[in-house]
Every structure is written in C-alpha cells, then in structure tokens.
C-alpha positions in Angstrom: 0.1 0.0 0.0 1.5 3.3 -1.1 1.3 5.9 1.7 -0.2 9.3 1.1 2.5 12.0 0.1 2.9 14.3 3.2 3.6 17.3 0.9 1.1 17.2 -2.0 2.4 18.8 -5.1 6.1 18.1 -4.4 8.2 16.1 -6.8 11.8 14.9 -6.9 13.9 16.2 -9.9 17.6 15.5 -10.6 19.6 17.9 -12.6 22.3 17.1 -15.2 24.9 17.3 -12.4 23.1 14.6 -10.4 21.9 17.1 -7.8 18.4 16.5 -6.2 15.9 19.3 -6.3 12.3 19.4 -4.8 9.7 21.2 -6.8 6.2 22.2 -5.8 3.8 22.5 -8.7 0.2 23.1 -7.6 -3.0 25.2 -8.2 -4.9 26.8 -5.4 -8.2 28.7 -5.9 -6.8 29.6 -9.5 -3.3 30.7 -8.1 -0.6 28.7 -9.9 2.3 27.6 -7.8 5.6 26.3 -9.6 8.7 26.8 -7.5 11.7 24.8 -6.0 12.0 24.4 -2.3 15.1 24.9 -0.4 16.4 22.6 2.3 16.5 18.8 2.6 13.3 17.0 2.1 11.2 17.1 5.3 13.6 19.5 7.1 12.5 22.5 9.1 13.7 24.7 6.1 11.9 22.6 3.8 8.6 22.6 5.5 9.0 26.5 6.2 9.5 26.9 2.3 6.5 24.7 1.6 4.0 26.5 3.8 5.4 29.9 2.6 4.7 28.8 -1.0 1.3 27.5 -0.2 0.4 30.5 2.1 2.4 33.5 1.0 2.3 36.4 3.6 0.9 39.6 2.4 3.2 42.3 1.8 3.8 44.1 5.2 5.2 47.5 5.8 8.8 47.6 7.2 7.4 48.9 10.4 4.2 49.3 12.2 3.0 51.4 15.2 4.3 54.9 16.3 8.0 55.6 16.7 9.2 54.6 20.1 6.7 51.9 20.7 7.3 48.0 21.0 5.3 47.7 17.8 7.7 49.9 15.9 10.9 48.3 17.1 9.7 44.6 16.8 8.4 45.0 13.2 11.6 46.8 12.4 13.7 43.8 13.8 11.6 41.3 11.7 12.3 43.4 8.5 16.0 43.5 9.1 18.6 41.6 7.1 19.7 39.7 10.1 16.3 38.3 10.7 15.9 37.2 7.1 19.5 35.9 6.5 21.1 35.0 9.9 18.2 33.2 11.4 17.1 29.8 10.2 13.4 29.2 9.2 12.5 27.4 12.4 14.2 30.0 14.8 12.3 32.8 12.9 9.1 30.8 13.5 9.6 30.4 17.1 11.0 33.7 17.9 8.3 35.3 15.8 5.5 33.8 17.7 7.2 35.0 21.1 7.6 38.6 19.7 4.0 38.5 18.5 2.9 37.5 22.0 4.8 40.7 23.4 3.2 42.9 20.7 -0.3 41.5 21.5 0.1 42.6 25.1 2.3 45.9 25.1 2.7 46.7 21.4 1.3 50.1 21.7 3.4 50.8 24.9 6.6 53.1 24.6 9.9 51.8 25.5 10.7 54.8 27.5 7.8 54.2 30.0 8.6 50.5 30.3 10.0 49.7 33.9 11.3 46.6 35.6 8.0 46.2 37.5 6.1 45.8 34.1 8.7 43.1 32.9 8.3 41.2 36.0 4.6 41.3 35.7 4.9 39.9 32.1 7.3 37.1 33.2 4.8 36.0 35.9 2.2 35.6 33.2 4.4 32.9 31.3 3.9 29.3 31.7 7.0 28.5 33.8 10.6 29.6 34.6 12.2 28.7 31.2 9.5 30.6 29.4 9.8 33.6 31.8 13.6 33.8 31.4 13.3 33.6 27.6 11.0 36.5 27.8 13.6 38.5 29.9 16.1 37.8 27.0 13.8 38.9 24.3 12.9 42.3 25.9 16.6 42.8 26.5 17.3 42.1 22.8 14.4 44.5 21.9 16.0 47.3 23.9 19.6 46.5 22.5 18.2 46.6 19.0 16.3 50.0 19.6 19.6 51.5 20.8 21.9 50.3 18.1 19.7 50.3 15.0 17.3 53.0 15.8 19.2 55.4 18.0 16.7 55.1 21.0 18.3 56.6 24.1 16.1 54.9 26.8 17.4 52.8 29.8 17.2 49.1 29.6 15.3 47.8 32.5 16.2 44.1 32.2 19.4 44.6 34.2 17.5 45.1 37.3 15.2 42.1 36.9 16.4 38.6 38.4 15.8 35.6 36.3 13.4 33.0 37.5 15.0 29.9 39.3 15.0 27.1 36.9 15.6 23.3 37.2 19.2 22.6 38.0 20.9 21.1 35.1 18.0 22.0 32.8 15.9 19.2 31.3 15.7 15.9 33.0 18.0 13.2 31.6 16.3 9.8 31.4 17.3 7.0 33.7 18.0 3.4 32.8 14.6 2.3 34.4 12.6 5.1 32.7 14.0 4.0 29.2 12.9 0.4 30.0 9.6 1.5 31.3 8.8 3.3 28.1 9.9 0.3 26.1 7.9 -2.1 28.1 4.7 0.1 27.6 5.2 0.7 23.8 6.0 -2.5 21.9 8.4 -2.7 18.9 6.7 -1.9 15.6 4.6 0.9 17.3 4.9 4.6 16.4 5.7 5.6 19.9 8.7 3.1 20.0 10.0 4.4 16.8 10.0 7.9 17.8 11.7 7.0 21.0 14.4 4.9 19.4 15.0 7.5 16.5 15.7 10.3 19.2 17.7 8.2 21.6 20.0 6.9 18.9 20.4 9.9 16.8 20.3 12.7 19.5 17.9 14.5 17.3 15.8 17.3 18.6 11.9 17.3 18.1 11.9 19.5 15.0 14.6 17.2 13.4 13.0 13.9 14.4 9.7 14.7 12.9 11.4 15.7 9.6 13.3 12.5 9.3 12.6 9.7 6.9 14.1 7.2 4.4 15.8 10.2 2.6 18.1 10.7 5.6 19.6 7.2 5.1 22.8 7.3 3.2 24.2 3.8 2.7 24.9 2.6 6.2 24.5 5.9 7.8 21.7 8.2 8.8 22.3 11.9 8.1 20.4 15.1 9.0 20.8 18.8 9.4 19.9 20.2 12.7 17.2 22.9 12.2 18.3 25.0 15.1 22.0 25.3 14.2 22.2 24.4 10.5 24.9 21.7 11.5 25.2 18.3 9.8 25.7 15.1 11.4 26.2 11.6 9.9 26.0 8.6 12.2 26.6 5.0 11.5 23.5 2.7 11.7 25.7 -0.2 12.7 25.7 1.1 16.3 21.8 1.7 16.4 20.3 -1.8 16.5 17.2 -0.8 18.4 16.5 2.0 15.8 17.2 -0.3 12.8 14.8 -2.9 14.2 12.0 -0.3 14.2 12.8 1.1 10.5 12.8 -2.2 8.8 9.2 -2.8 10.0 8.0 0.4 8.1 6.2 0.1 5.0 8.4 0.4 2.0 6.4 3.2 0.4 6.8 5.3 3.5 8.7 8.6 3.3 8.9 10.2 6.6 9.1 8.1 9.5 6.7 9.8 11.9 3.4 11.3 10.6 -0.1 11.9 11.8 -2.5 9.1 11.1 -3.7 10.8 8.0 -0.2 10.9 6.6 0.5 14.7 7.3 3.8 15.7 8.9 4.0 16.9 12.4 5.0 20.2 13.5 7.7 20.3 16.2 5.0 21.5 18.7 2.3 18.8 17.8 4.9 16.2 17.8 6.3 17.3 21.3 2.7 17.2 22.8 2.0 13.9 21.1 5.3 12.3 22.5 4.4 13.7 26.0 1.3 11.9 25.8 3.1 8.6 25.0 5.3 9.2 28.1 2.2 9.7 30.3 0.6 6.6 28.8 3.8 4.6 29.8 3.4 5.9 33.4 6.4 8.1 33.3 6.7 11.3 35.3 6.1 14.7 33.7 9.9 15.4 33.7 10.5 12.8 31.1 10.0 14.5 27.7 11.7 14.4 24.1 14.7 16.6 24.9 15.8 14.4 27.9 16.6 11.6 25.4 18.8 13.9 23.5 20.6 14.5 26.8 20.8 10.9 27.6 22.6 10.0 24.4 25.0 12.6 25.0 25.6 11.5 28.7 26.2 8.0 27.7 28.9 9.1 25.1 30.6 11.2 28.0 30.4 8.4 30.5 32.1 6.0 27.9 34.9 8.3 27.5 34.0 10.4 24.4 35.6 13.7 24.1 33.8 17.1 23.6 34.4 17.1 19.9 32.9 13.7 19.5 29.8 14.8 21.6 29.6 18.0 19.7 29.3 16.1 16.3 26.7 13.9 17.7 24.5 16.6 19.1 25.1 18.9 15.8 26.3 21.7 18.0 28.4 24.6 16.5 30.9 24.6 19.3 32.1 22.4 22.1 30.7 24.6 24.9 27.6 22.4 25.5 29.4 19.3 24.9 32.1 20.1 27.4 29.5 20.2 30.2 28.8 16.4 29.6 32.5 15.6 29.5 33.3 17.5 32.8 30.2 15.8 34.6 31.4 12.5 33.6 35.0 13.1 34.6 33.8 14.5 38.0 32.1 11.2 38.7 35.1 9.0 37.6 37.5 11.3 39.5 35.4 11.1 42.7 35.2 7.3 42.3 39.1 7.0 41.8 39.7 9.3 44.8 37.6 7.4 47.2 39.3 4.2 46.0 42.6 5.7 46.9 41.5 6.7 50.3 39.1 3.9 51.2 40.2 1.1 48.9 40.8 -1.3 52.0 37.0 -1.1 52.8 34.5 -3.1 51.1 30.8 -3.7 51.7 30.1 -7.3 50.7 26.8 -8.1 48.9 26.2 -4.5 48.5 23.2 -5.0 45.9 21.5 -7.2 48.5 22.0 -4.8 51.1 20.8 -2.0 49.2 17.6 -4.0 48.1 16.8 -4.8 51.8 17.2 -1.1 52.7 14.9 0.1 50.1 12.2 -2.6 51.1 12.5 -1.4 54.7 11.9 2.3 53.7 8.9 1.3 51.7 7.5 -0.8 54.7 8.1 2.1 57.1 6.1 4.5 54.8 3.3 2.1 54.4 2.8 1.9 58.2 
C-alpha cells in the first residue's frame, strides 16, 4: 500500500549534475504555484518553504506602530537583514511567535515608559521559569536593537530584573529504569517506539526527528541537518540496533518516519505534545520528555569516554561549549570514584546490591505503616 504524500504537489527532480531538487507544482483557487523548495526533504527549512509557497504572507510594511513603541521596534527587527538571512526558518518561526505575544500585550506601549516592574509582571504571566527567562532575554534584545539600530536613548530595565529559578541542570536526563519502562509500555513496531528509538539513537531534537525519513539514510549511515544550528551530522547505523529494528518494520512506500494518522507531517509543537502523551501513557513522570532523550545520548557518550568534539558532532552543535558540560560531569564522577578508591580502597561492603535492596524494602515498609 502506497502511503499518502505528506507534501502534496512536491516532486523530485535530478539535474544534469546529479543534484536532487524538490519542486512544488500546485494550483490553489486559481493561483498557480511552481517553485523549487530549499532545504533537505522534510527538514524544518523545507517545511517552512513549503508553507510559505502555499500561504504567502501579504506584503507588510517595514514597520508598524508609532515611533518609540514596541510595535515599531519589533516590526523593524523582523524586517531586518539579520532576521531574514542569519536566522534559520525554524528559529524565525519560534522567535516570531514570542515577539507577536509581546506585541499583543504591550505593542502600543513606549519603551521609554517600560519599567522593571512591568517586565516582572509579564514574566509572571508566562507558563514557567524557562519561558519567563526567555521573555527576559527577548525584551533585552528589543532594547539593545532599539539603541543600536534606531538610536533610541532609553534605559534598558532588564538589568534590574532577576531571572526565575530553573531546574538545576535543565531538562531531566532519562534513567535506565525510565528507558526500560517506556519500552515495556510501547512494543516494537509501534509509532511511539519508533519515535523513542529515533531520538535516543540519533540525539535528534523534536523538529529534526519529525522531519526525518528514508531520505536521511545514506548507505549505512543516517544523516540530518539540525534545524536550530544548521550543522550536519552523519551517524553509523551499525551502532543503532534498536532503531534499525524499528525502521525495517516500516512500509516500503513510507517517506517520513513519523506522521499523523492521515499521513500529514507533524510540526515540532504537535510532535512534542504527542510524545508527551506517550510518556504519560507509559506511566512516566512529567519530567520525562523528548529533549531528555537527547541529553541521555550525550551523557552515555561522555560516560564511555567520548571527548567534547565527538559529543559536539553527535549533537550537531556549532561549538564544544555544551558538549564540554557532559564531559566534565562524567569526569567528575570518575575522579570522585577514583579518589575514594585511593582513600578507602581497603574497605569493602560485601553483597552491596542485596543490602541496598533490603534497605529500600524497609523504607517502603515504614512508609506504608
């Protein structure tokens, strides 16, 4: 059975140099569309180009609102060269939604009258500490842009606002027990299991995982370009037995690995919500989410002795800064264990696993009384 094309109207073309191009030819309400789409098939850039071709935005003025207002600065930012050329399509989409939220609430307000107390009030209206701190960063960028590009001479109130406290270490890293619990709940051959093994094996983020398919398999490697950074990574399938076991069960006519039941592709947001539901169905706590699988993959590499360059390549990062954190954490554990062995090597608790098991049982019995 041939699966429905997730991108109706798109066809594959190979030019005389052997390069593959994706062409969209479609007619919508009398409007003819005939254009080539940028990006690798199914990628965030490809999807953004596809949506833009189907739903072209009306010509908008470079700026909106009165001079000195948030409306004026934000629309000027979104019309800048940096916005168009330096940010990826997925970043423009996510950042644009956050800026539109700011405009919807305080667009008509003047930067000169905006104070720290106003910002703190907006931060409290966000869903959590991470979103609140992202808002703090966005407001700071708006004031910096206004000063550098528009010549505004107003104080930036963000310096006097404390970020909200966030979870130590960021997103939760899945444990061995949590990984096993998900696998027990979602058997091999199911869509949740495929999504799980795909992110765990490749370290792909949500937006990358929902854009991956057979077109990402090159010989005995799986390849993708990360939407957030634009970095490419190529990983050998020989070390991904669990993922390969899921891929081989897919219908031969399938293109994208993960789609809605009607064959339409996921957006990063809808995919994240869907995967969160699968975690809940498996009886896992709310802290177990898609990004935690990416962290688990990097943590395992670090604990096995991978260096920051190797982890950077796996995560498709642009620099080693984030990867270095995983390496340092793994080194601290190894150094602590080695130091304790030097100091207390003569001591040894026999049958440690049995003793810990009894202690845990005793604790549960006491709680049950």
